[in-house]
PAGUPA-755606 format. One record per residue: x, y, z of N, C-alpha, C, O in turn; residue in one letter. Coordinates in steps of 0.02 Angstrom, whole numbers, plus 50000, padded with zeros to 5 digits. Layout:
XYZXYZXYZXYZA/...
//
This chain:
540735757555698541295753555670541565756155614541305760355578M/542255752755604542645754055540542595752255489542695746155486D/542465754855435542415752755370542735745755353543075743155397S/542645742555295542955735155299543665737255282544155734355305L/543685742855235544225745555204544785745355270545235741355281E/544535752455317544875751455360544995746355424545365747255472E/544555740355408544745734755459545375730655437545775727955475I/545395730555346545805725255321546515728655332547045726055348W/546335735755317546995736855327547435738055401548045739155402K/547095737855447547485737255523547625731055534547975729455582Q/547285724855474547575718055470548095717755427548495713155437I/548225722055376548815721655334549305724255382549865721655376L/549245729655436549885732055467550055725755519550645724155519D/549705722955554549925716855589550375712755551550925710855571I/550065711355488550475705055428551155707555418551655703955413I/551155714755414551805719655389552315719855437552885721755422A/552165718055494552765719755538553245713255553553835713355571K/552795706955540553155699455549553495697555459553965693655449D/553295699655428553505698155363554195702755317554285708655333I/554445701155286555005705855225554475709455178553975706755154T/554695716655168554485719555125554185715955059553635716655033P/554585712755046554595708354981554015701554982553675699654935T/554055699355036553475696255045552795698955043552345696655009A/552765702655072552145707455083551905709055023551295708855013Y/552375711054974552125713954911551795709454877551255709754847N/552395702554891552015697554838551395693554840551015691654797T/551425692754921550595689054938550055692954951549505690154959W/550145702854960549505705354984549345710954939548815714054940F/549955712254890549995717554851549215717254811548905722454799S/548975710354793548415711554751547725707954788547165706154771D/548055708154837547215705754893546835709954929547125713954965C/546275710054926545755714054938545165711654968544975706254943T/544905713455003544335711955074543785713655029543735718754995A/543395708755035542775708254983542335709955035542105715655031V/542105705655093541435705955143541725706055206542325706055221D/541165706255248541165705555328540675704655337540305709455324L/540355698055365539805694855370539705690855402539925685555378T/539355690055468539135684655503539775680655530539885674655534D/540075685155544540975682855558541325677555524541555672255543C/541305680355470541655676755414541875684055365541425687555341R/542535685655356542995687755327543065683755250543265678055239L/542845688755204542995686555126543555689455090543475695255070V/544105686655078544385690755029544655687854978544625681754973L/545025692554922545055690754840545635691154844545875694754888H/546155686554789546935687654757546765683754702546255680454694T/547325684654658547225684254603547535677054580547615676054520S/547705672154627547805664754592547815660554634548275660954675S/547395655854640547295649454686547895647454726547815644454779D/548705649554693549115647654736549245651654786549415648854838F/549215659454786549355664154818548855664154894548985666154950K/548155660254860547425659654904547825653454966547845653555027R/548045649554925548475643254965548935646155012548955643755068G/549345651454996549755652555052549505657655092549735657955149I/549065661955074548705666955121548425662055183548605662655242I/547985657655161547745652955205548125647655239547905645255292M/548625645755214548975642355256549615644155292549845640755339N/549945650655263550455653855315550135660355356550445663355400R/549445661955335549345669355367548625667255401548435670055452F/548315663155376547645660955417547405663855472546935667755481G/547885660755515547905662655581547985669355611547675672255655E/548425670855581548775678255591547885683755578547625688355611V/547735680855526547255686555520546445685155544545985689355542I/546415678655564545695677255610546045678455692545565678355731K/546635679455728546715683355774546925688855786547095690355843G/546955693655725546815700555724546025701955706545745707355715A/545775697255684544875698955690544485697655761543965700255782L/545025691555797544535691555862544905698055912544635699955964Y/545515700655887545645707155924545165711855922544765713655965D/545235713055883544485719055850543975716655878543685720455916L/543765711055869542735710255866542605706055940542055705955968F/543245702655967543115698256039542645692556011542175691256050S/542645689055957542365684355931542705680455874542995683455828C/542685675155876542975668955812542635671055750542075673455746E/543055669755704542955674255632543075668755590543615666055604F/542815666355548543035663955480543335665355418543055670155390E/543685663555394543995664155332543915662755262544175657355247L/543675665555217543615662955153544025667155101544045673355104E/544275664155064544905668155008544675665154951544655659154941V/544455670954899544285667554834544815670754788545145675854799L/544825666254726545305668154687545245667454619545025662154598A/545435672754573545505672754519544675674754502544405679454532G/544315670954455543655673454434543085671154473542505671854454D/543225668854520542895666054592542405672454619541835672054640E/542735677154612542435685454631541905686454597541455689254629L/541785684954536541095687254501540675683354518540085685154524L/540865677254529540215671554551539955673354620539355672254628E/540295675954671540335677254723539795684654724539235684054750Y/540005690754697539665694654682538925693954643538485698154649E/538865687454597538315685254578537795684554633537265687554640K/538115679354676537495676454728537435680554785536925680754820H/538065684754797537835687754866538225685954921538365690154963G/538375681454923538415678955002539095673254997539275671554941S/539355671155044539795667255029539555659955049539425659955109A/539475654155022539455647155028539885642255018539895638454969K/540355642255077540945636955060540785631655045540245629455065P/541215627855002540845620055006540885616455048541265618055095S/540505609655052540305605855112540985600955098541115596655140P/541265601455058541815596455028542475599855028542775598654976Y/542815604055072543335608255042543975604955020544395607054981P/543935596855067544605591955029544575592154966545135592054939E/543865592454911544015590754839544115596554820543865596654764M/544315601154829544225607554794545145606954752545645606354786E/545155607354673545805607054641545815600454631546375599454607G/545505594854635545685587354642545125584454582544655580854596Y/545295587054508544755586254466545005580054407545615579454410T/544745576254364544995572254312545465576254277546055574554277F/545265581554245545725584654190546355588254226546725591754191D/546515587354298547115587554330547665582754327548275582754316R/547125578054342547755569654342547985569454263547665569654210F/548595568954275548985566154231549045559554213549305556254257V/548885556254160548895549554149549195546854102549115548654044V/549665541354122550165537354095550055531154127549685529754174G/550525526854085550535519254087550625517254170550465511854195P/550825521154196550755518954277550355519354305550365516454359S/549685523954282549105525454316548575524454292548035525254321N/548725521454200548005522554151547525517454183546945519054171K/547585511254223547115506154226546655509554290546045510254293F/547155511354337546625514854417546285523754377545825526554407A/546545526554321546305531754310545595529554276545105532454298H/545495524654225545025523754198544425520954223543855522454205A/544645515554281544115511854346543855518854365543285519154341A/543985523654391543925528454426543515534654390543255539154423A/543495534454312543035536454281542615535454272542155539154257I/542625527854278541895521454277541665522554309541125524854291A/541755522554380541605524754438541025530354462540505529854495V/541435536954422541095543454447540725544154390540335548854396A/540665540454321540155539954282539545535654308538985538054300N/539605529254340538915525554356539055523754421539275518054426N/538965527454485539225526954547538835520654569538235521054554P/539005514654601538585508954625538415506454574537815505254584G/538585504354509538395502054460538975497354432538845491554416K/539655500354426540265496754397540815495554474540735499554520V/541125492154477541685492254501541535493354587541785498354614Y/541225489854617540975491954664541115486654732540705482154742N/541805487554786542015494154790542525493454736542705489154697P/542735500554754543535500254696544045502254748543995506954788L/544625497254742545065497154776545815501554757546075497954714F/546155505954765546535509754731547265508654769547275510454828I/547805506254744548185504754797548965507554759549125507654699Y/549315509554813550145510854783550355514754831550005516954876G/551135516054821551545520754872551515526454878551495530154829N/551505528554931551375536054957551585540554895552145539354871S/551205545554867551325551754830551285550154760551615553654721G/550775543054728550735544354687550015546054640549985545654578L/549595547654677549085550254661548485546954667548025548354628G/548395542354714547815538854749547295543354766546765543654736K/547455546554811546915551454835546945556254779546435553054795T/546985559554741546835562154700546165559054660545595561354653H/546475552854638545875548854604545035548954648544445549954636L/545455547154701544645546754745544275553454762543665553154773L/544675560654764544245564854777544025568054714543595572454710L/544355565154661544015566054582543515564054591543055568154596A/543375557954595542745554354581542225556354638541615555754628I/542455558454691541895561154753541675568654696541085569054679G/542085573254675542065581254657541695578654573541535583054534E/541615572854559541295572354468540535570354501540055573754483K/540465565054548539815562354568539495568654604538875569054607I/539905573554633539545579454676539205583954624538645586254635L/539585585254562539385589554510538785585254482538215587454477R/538925580454470538245575754430537705575654488537155577754470D/537735574054540537205571854587537285576654666537405574454722H/537185582554649537155585654704536845584254752537045586254807P/536135579554744535775578654798536225572754855536065572054914E/536755569254823537095563454848537405564654903537775569554898F/537385561254974537745560855033538295557655021538285551954998K/538835560855035539505558655013539905559455081539815564155119I/540225555655089540705555155156541515554355134541655549555098A/541925557755150542585555155130543125557155198543245562555225Y/543325551255210543855552155277544515545255279544555539555255L/544795548055307545345542155328545235536155372544735535255407K/545685532755368545665525755415545585529455463545035531155484G/546225531255491546115533155551545635536155595545445534155650D/545415542955549544915546555586544155542055584543675543855618D/544135536855543543595532955564543665528355626543165526255656F/544485526455648544455523555712544445528755770544315526255825T/544545534855768544495540455819543915541455809543605542055862N/543625541955767542675545755770542215538155811541685538655842E/542535532755801542245527155834542175527055905541655527355938L/542885526655926543205527755991542695532756040542505531856097I/542555539155985542205545456028541595544256044541315546256095H/541275540055986540565539255996540525535156054540175537156100S/540905528556061540805524356112540815528756179540455528156228V/541475534556166541575536256243540925541856260540665542356316R/540755545556206540055548256230539455545856206539055550056185T/539255537556206538545537056197538335538156127537765536656109G/538735540456089538295542456024538515537055981538825539555934T/538495530755977538735524555951538215524755882538435523255826S/537465526755894537045524055845537135529755803537235528555743E/537105537355827537175540355771537765540355719537725541255659E/538355539055759539065537455718538865531855667539065533055610F/538495525455675538255520055624537945522955566538145521155511R/537315528755574537095529855538537135535355490536775536855443Q/537875538955523538135544255489538565540855425538645543855372K/538805534655438539165531855365538665526955323538615526755262Y/538365523555364537905517755343537425521055294537175516855257R/537265526255285536695528555260537065533655174536755536155127N/537725533455184538105538555100538015533355049538085527255049M/537835537855004537775535654933538185535654887538075534554827D/538935537554930539515536854913539895537454977539705541655018L/540365534054990540885532655047541625531455014541765526854975L/542055536555039542625537154989542925537055073542725540455120L/543575531055072543885528755139544685531055105544775529855045M/545075533455135545625535155103546225532355166546085534355223D/546765528555163547165524655194546885520755234546745522555291D/546755515255212546225511555237546705504855292546545501355340I/547365505855252547925502255305547915502755391548055499055438Q/547695508955382547815509155453547295506855505547465508655561F/546555502755504546165501855526546135494055513545615490755514I/546925491155497547125483855504547405482155577547865485655599A/547135476955617547285474155663546795479855719546725477155774G/546535485055717545915487855749545465482555751545205481755695K/545275478655791544845472755787544135476955785543765475755738R/543905482255839543165485355844543105490455772542575490955740S/543635493655754543565497855702543425493055639543045495455597T/543685486855627543725482755588542795480655564542455481055512Q/542675478355639541885476455646541465482555616540915481955588E/541735487455624541205493955631541315495055532540815496755500E/541915493755501541935495155450541725490355417541445492055365A/541745484955426541435477855393540595479055373540315477555320F/540325482255433539415483055429539555489355395539375488455337H/539795495255402539535497855341539885498055298539945503655274T/540165494455276540415493955198539875489755171539645490555115F/539675485155211538955480055200538245484155168537875483555119N/538325489655239537635494455216537715497555166537215498955134S/538305499555144538345505255084538235501155021537875502254973V/538615496355033538575491254965537865486654956537685485454898Y/537485484355009536875482754991536425487454967535975485454930E/536455494254982535935498554971536225502454908536105508354898A/536725497354857536835498754804537145505454789537075509254742G/537505505754842537915513954849538555512254840538695506254848H/539045516854822539805516854786540155517954842539995522054885Q/540885512554844541345512554894541925514354865542005511354812I/542395518354879543075519654852543565518354906543385521854953V/543995515554920544505513554941545185515154927545335512454874M/545625518054949546385518154952546775515155006546555515355064T/547395512154989547635510055056548485509254995548535509354934A/548955508455044549685508255021549915502154996550495501254979D/549305496554993549725490954983548965486954976548415488554999R/549195480354930548505476754928548315473354991548635473255043P/547605470154977547395468255036547745461055068547685459755128P/548055457255029548425451755040548885453855079548995449655123M/549345460655085550015460955113549735463155171550155464755213E/549025463955190548655467555254548605459455293548185454955286M/549235460055336549205452855359548775452655430548705447255458A/548485458455460548045459655520547405462855492547015466055528Q/547315461755415546655466555393546015459355391546055454155358L/545585461055432545105454455444544725451355382544545454655334D/544625444555389544605441255315543945441955285543825440255227D/543365445355338542765447155295542885452755252542655452555194R/543315459355280543635465755236543855462455196543625463455139L/544495456355205544835456855131544395453355067544495453655006R/543885449955102543365447255044543065451555011543055451554949T/542685456955058542325461155027542735465854971542495467654917R/543305467354992543855471754963543805467954888543585470454836I/544035462154897544375458654830543765455654803543895450554770E/543235456954805542655455554776542285463354718541815464554680G/542765465754742542695473154687543275472254644543565466954627G/543395478254628544095479254580544665482754606544595488654619L/545295479454615545795482854624546295486054580546555482154541M/546475491154578546855495154525547395496954573547225499654626A/548195495554556548665497554568549035505654532548935506254472D/549345510454559549715514954520550315514654558550395514854619V/550825513854500551535512754485551765520254494551355524854497Q/552675521554502552815526554494552815529954443553415529054431P/552635533454400552755537754345553395535254302553945533854327P/553215535054228553825534154199554165544354177553905549554196D/554645543554143554855549454152554535554454085554645560454085I/554145551054030553645555553995553175557054045553065563054049E/552825553154090552255555154130552565559754189552225564354212T/553265558454213553255565054259553465571254211553275576654235R/553685571654171553685579454132553105581654104553045587254081T/552495576254105551775579254082551765581954144551555587754142A/551915579754211551465582454245551865588354274551575592254311I/552525589254260552725594954282552505601954253552425607654275I/552445599054198552195604754142551375606054173551245611354200L/551055602654169550375601554184550255607054246549865611754247N/550875604354314550515609554357551095613854370551235614454429K/551455616754328551845623754313551085628354282550825633054313A/550845625654216550275627554190549765631254249549605637254253A/549575625954291549065628354340549295633654386548955637254423Q/549925633554379550265640354451550575644454399551135646454415L/550335646654332550635652754291551435652454271551715657554252G/551755646954276552355645054284552685642354212552525636754191L/553205647254171553365644654128553995642054148554315645354190V/554255636554124554855632454136555285631254095555095628154045L/555915632954099556365631254035556395623754026556275619554070P/556555622853976556525613153947556975611353979556895605253984S/557635613654017558155609754034557965609954107558095604654136D/557735613654138557355615054221556895608654206557025603354235V/556345608954159555925601754178556205595454154555905590054161V/556765596054127557085589054088557415585254180557375579754207N/557755592754199558105589054291557605587354309557575581354322Y/556965591554320556555589054398556345582054365556235577154401I/556295581654307555855574054283556475567554302556325561954322A/557105569654291557515565854301557895563754375558165558554393E/557805570254409558045569854479557495564254534557635559554570S/556755567854513556305564454551555995558954519555585560154475I/556115553154534555755547754499555145545054531554725542354495T/555065545554587554505540554627554025544254646553545540554659S/553875550654656553495553354690553305559054660553665563954650N/552475558254640552145564954609552125571254646552255576754620V/551945570454713551845573254772552515577954765552525584054756R/552905574954770553685578754769553865581954712554245586754710Q/553615579554668553695584454604553335591254592553535596054559I/552745590554627552115594954623552635600454688552755606454680E/552775597954724553115602554781553575607754750553525613854752G/554075603354717554585607154692554415613554631554695618954619V/553975611054608553555617754553553215621554599553115627554587V/553025618954653552605625854698553255629854742553165635254770K/553755626954743554135629954766554675635154716554995640054737R/554675633354667555065636454622554505643254590554755648454568L/553695641854592553415647254593553405652354634553245658154621T/553675649154714553745654554759554505658654752554575664654762A/554965654654736555495658754712555445665654669555625671454677Y/555095661554618554995667254543554785673554570555115678754563K/553985672854616553685678554642553925681654692553715687354705E/554435678654733554735681854799555375686054777555495691654800I/555805682354724556635685454719556455688554650556935691454625L/555895688754614555765690354539556515686954493556805690254450N/556645682654504557045681054475557075675554421556555672454428D/557465672554364557425669054320557535660954360557985660154401T/557115655854344557085649154365557675645854315557705646554254I/558225641554363558785639454321558915633554349558485631854389T/559365629754342559435622854369559815625454434559935620354465I/560015629954464560415631854521559795631554567559815628154617S/559195635454549558625636254582558335630054597558015629454649S/558425624954555558055619254533558255614254613557865612654658V/559065612854606559305609154666559115613054700558715609954736K/559135621654729558925622354789558265619754815558165617754872R/557855620054770557105616054792557055609754797556745606754840A/557435606854743557445599054761557865596454839557785591354872I/558185600654847558335599854919558105600454984558295598155037K/557495605254961557045607655018556565603255014556425601655072D/556235600454977555775595854962555815588454976555405585655013V/556295585354947556475578154958557195576354993557695579754987I/557135571155026557615569555085558285565455031558185561854982R/558825567055056559335564955020559245556755047559055554255100V/559455554354991559725546155006558945544155023558445547355007G/559005536555071558635533255094558135535855155558455539255195N/557555535155169557015537355201557425536555273557475530455279Y/557665538855316557705538355389557175540455446557275545955472I/556625536655469556155540655506556475540655573556835536555602P/556195547255590556145549455658555955543755695555575539155679T/556425545055770556015541855831555325541855840554955537055850P/555125549755835554565551055845553935547855786553335547655800E/554185545955728553635544955689553705535955705553255531955690V/554115534655726554095525655731553725523855792553305519355788I/553835527355861553365528855913552765528255888552485522855888I/552405535255856551885536955833551425529655805550915527055827E/551875527955744551585523355705551535517555736551145513455713E/551905515755793551735508455815551355509355869551035504355884T/551255515755913550675516755954550075517455917549635517155959A/549835518155864549395518955805549125512855804548555511355818R/549555509555786549405501555770549125498055826548625494455819Y/549445498855889549145495155951548565497155995548345494656047Y/548295504155949547795506555970548145510956056547845509456108S/548605514656059548785516356103549135524256087549095526056028L/549335527156116549555535456140550245533956150550415529856193Q/550725537456109551365537156104551685538456172552215535556185P/551395542656216551635542056291551545535856333551895534756382S/551045531556309551135524256341551605521156318551735516656358D/552075520756258552725515956249553115520356274553585517156297L/553215527656285553895529956310553795531056392554195534456425R/553265527856420553135528356491553245521656529553315516056503G/553235523056589553405513356627552745509556642552725505356687Q/552215511156605551725505656607551925500256599552375500056557R/551765494656623551765488756594551175481156577551115475456601R/550885484456532550325482256535550545475856491551125474456503S/550185470656434550565467256419550455469956327550765467156282K/550045474756318549895474256261550435481656237550715482856183N/550415485756309551015491656299551605488856280551895490256228M/551885483056341552525481156324552795477956255553365478856232A/552255473956227552335471456170552585478156111553005478656067M/552105482256140551935488856073552775492756095553045495856049A/553005492656138553655496056171554105492356135554525495556103R/554125485956135554955480256111554795482456043555195485956011Q/554195480556019554275481355943554395489155915554595488855856V/554315495855939554535500055921555395499755947555745501555900S/555625498655982556345497556001556645494855937557065497655902M/556335488555927556565484355869556535488755814557035490355781Y/556065490355804556025495755731556495501855726556735503555672L/556645505855799557035508755787557675509155770557945513855741M/557995502855796558595498255797558675498055729559225499855710R/558275496355685558315491255621558195498955564558545499155514N/557785503955575557705507855519557895515555528557685520655500L/558465514555590558835521555606559565520555631559815515255650T/559855526355626560595524955642560795524355733561285521955760N/560225527455761560205527555837560525521055870560335515255866L/561115524155908561365517355962560905515156008560395518656006S/560885509756057560425506756114560665513356141560445517256099L/560945516556179560855521356221560465528156186560075532256211V/560665527656138560115534356104559505532256112559105535556146D/559365527056087558555523056075558125523756147557545525456153I/558725521356210558425522456263558315529256304558045529856359G/558525532956272558255540156299557505542556265557155546956288T/557365538456205556685538856183556155536256249555595538656259Q/556395532256278555895527756328556055529556411556205525056450Y/555995536856434556155539356478556745535656527556745533656585E/557075535756492557885536056504558155526856526558505524756571G/557815523856473557935514956503558725513356457559005516256410R/558815510156478559565508456481559875504356422559445500956393N/560305503956406560475499056339560375493156338560115490956287H/560525488956389560435482156438559665479756401559505474856368S/559275485856425558515484356443558255486256353557745483756330T/558615490156318558265490456238558645484856207558405483456152V/559175480956224559435475156189558865469756199558495467656154L/558865468256258558365464056268557785462256240557595456656224A/557405469556234556735470556189556865467656125556585463056096S/557415471856104557735468956030557705463556007557415462455954I/557975459356040558175453556052557495447456065557385441956041R/557175451356109556475446356111556055446556044555875441056024K/555905450956012555715454555960555875450255890555495447755848V/556625450355896557075444455828556835438655843556785434955794E/556675436655888556595426855912555905427155884555795422655844E/555375431555895554645430455883554645432055836554095430055816M/554895434755793554925436855716554965429355683554595427155639I/555465426155716555635418855684555255413955700555125409855655K/555055413255746554305410355775553695410655766553285406255755T/553655416255771552845418355761552515422155706552465428155718D/552275420155649552175424555590551645430455613551725436055588P/551205429455650550835434555664551345441655696551235447355676A/551765440455735552225446955750552525448255692552495454255677V/552885443855645553155446755590552715450555559552765456655551A/552085445255534551575450355507551595458155524551755462655485A/551375459055597551245465255627551805469755609551695475355586T/552655466855623553145471055606553305474055528553665478955516V/553085471455497553085473255414552345477055402552345479655346R/551775478055434551305481355433551425487255454551305492155418D/551745488155529552035495355554552475497255521552435502755495I/553105492255511553595495955434553245498255378553515502955349S/552735496255356552495498955295552125504855313552145509455273S/551835505455357551575512355393552125519855384552115525355356N/552515516055421553205521655450553435523655371553405529755363I/553585520955329553915521855257553465525455219553645530155183N/552795523055224552155527855202552255534255227551895538055194S/552575537255269552635543755284553225548155267553365553455296R/553605545055209554485546755191554055553755143554385557855111S/
//
């Protein structure tokens, strides 16, 4: 068998065929192979930013090349910076059981007036799990740092209590796992998986609202964890009282803890976020560039970080000075211009998810009561949230004509006026759609 260096050279030759020399040198000039054992390739690169690019953009290419060479599936691990010393000290790769927590620490979270309360509550919970603010419920619009705080709690508790059993999952993942357990006859295993946790972290719980079986299971899971004196932390895009389809027992359980909201950051906090992210990526930004970003992106931390990451890529690939011109290009690539207009696919996906259906159920011809209602609601939302004509909307549903679409829209309009439950359903789905902006 070839040496590790020769194997890595073969993989690099494959990568080099599909990208420009500049990009190749940018991402792989200081990337070296460290170890190849137990169907795992370990690489090392100079920065966490490059690690992300290598894993996300080239990970499948590298694993595909390894499969071609060895006819078996390989895992890929990329070390960054000083992690190589730690790896060499222990002599084996030990991937974290919680990779989603990587990089989400309290010291990387920029605190300002808009998130100070939520941050303080998260610190208190991380220092005394199960003793204060249980459950902790953090809510706010997409991209403001809710998930960062959630994972930072997990990261701190894991460091302080490595023996703890910790679960992190999203609301729709909980639903999918529950459905799978019913289909495979493993419901008891599913129940025990989450009810015995020392720390339960659930992100985006708005996606379980309206799903009766999921909410039933979530309620009993929360009760088991809470009554055992263990910690629950949840996030959502809005407070429980605005989730019309949330089960009353769940709402009461959540409201019995501490609810903390996060708001869009003010300009001072946005400036601090830009400088913090740039420092993490080893990027020095001129003051006029920092000010321009802070003034241009006002309501979404994730978009601010995305712009800084893109500027880092511009600098490394083009080896050029960052200017207002390059910032304008980065902002154009990262954020949508004007108000968010969801695609028909997003509207159909979120409506289907709310009704526990598949997108194909809404697009197709089946006419069960649940499917018909979901289809009509999605048509109504498509008409109100996009600029599509009735004819264009009809093409999304296996060619239904414009008169059918119009009749569906008018029916939902009338139901919204007369049935509070339907009005609440439309509001919930609209909020889920907008949270994807």
